[in-house]
C-alpha positions in Angstrom: -74.1 26.1 34.0 -76.5 23.6 34.4 -80.3 23.2 33.1 -83.5 21.5 34.3 -86.9 21.2 32.6 -89.9 20.8 34.8 -93.8 21.2 34.2 -95.2 23.4 36.8 -98.4 21.0 38.2 -99.4 22.6 41.6 -103.1 23.5 41.5 -103.1 27.4 40.3 -99.4 27.9 38.9 -96.9 30.7 40.4 -99.6 33.0 41.9 -98.6 35.2 45.1 -98.2 32.3 47.3 -96.1 29.7 45.9 -94.0 32.3 43.7 -93.3 33.7 47.5 -92.3 30.3 48.6 -90.1 29.7 45.4 -88.6 33.0 45.9 -87.7 32.5 49.3 -86.3 29.1 48.3 -84.0 30.6 45.6 -83.0 33.6 47.9 -81.1 31.1 50.1 -79.1 29.8 47.1 -75.7 30.9 45.9 -76.2 30.2 42.4 -77.5 32.8 39.7 -80.7 31.6 38.9 -83.0 32.1 35.6 -86.2 30.5 34.8 -87.3 30.5 31.3 -90.9 30.4 30.5 -91.7 30.6 26.8 -90.1 33.9 25.8 -89.5 35.3 29.3 -86.4 34.8 31.3 -86.6 35.8 35.0 -84.7 36.0 38.2 -86.8 33.8 40.5 -85.1 35.6 44.0 -87.7 38.4 43.1 -91.4 37.4 43.8 -92.7 40.4 41.8 -90.5 39.5 38.8 -91.5 35.8 39.0 -95.0 36.6 39.0 -94.5 38.8 36.1 -93.9 35.6 34.0 -97.6 34.5 34.3 -96.5 31.1 35.0 -99.5 28.9 35.1 -100.4 25.1 36.1 -99.0 22.8 33.2 -96.4 25.3 31.8 -92.9 23.9 31.0 -90.0 25.6 32.1 -86.3 25.6 32.1 -84.2 26.3 35.3 -80.5 27.6 34.7 -78.0 27.7 37.4 -74.7 29.0 37.4 -72.3 29.2 40.2 -69.9 27.3 42.6 -73.3 24.9 43.8 -75.2 25.0 40.6 -75.8 21.0 40.7 -77.3 21.1 44.1 -79.3 24.4 43.6 -80.8 23.1 40.4 -82.0 20.0 42.3 -83.3 22.2 45.1 -85.2 24.1 42.6 -86.8 21.2 41.0 -87.6 19.6 43.8 -89.4 22.5 45.3 -91.5 22.9 41.9 -92.1 19.1 41.9 -93.3 19.0 45.5 -95.7 21.9 44.6 -94.4 24.6 46.5 -96.8 23.8 49.6 -100.0 23.6 47.4 -99.5 19.8 46.4 -100.2 18.8 42.5 -103.0 17.5 41.0 
């Protein structure tokens, strides 16, 4: 199991479009992935579940990956969020 922490800095947090992009990326990964935002723990492979976390700009989240490719999968998730998920960052 590996864990990384990142602050969501894209313009509007994880609303539908960036949540959909992140779910698409997570869905291609082989690890079991959990995003922890405050008290909420969600599976980012589901857009609806990801959106239910209410992750806004400036929210610090933990990403936990467990599986054969956990290191690479964690890096992919962190890089995607750091890149703004197609929205850019401010």
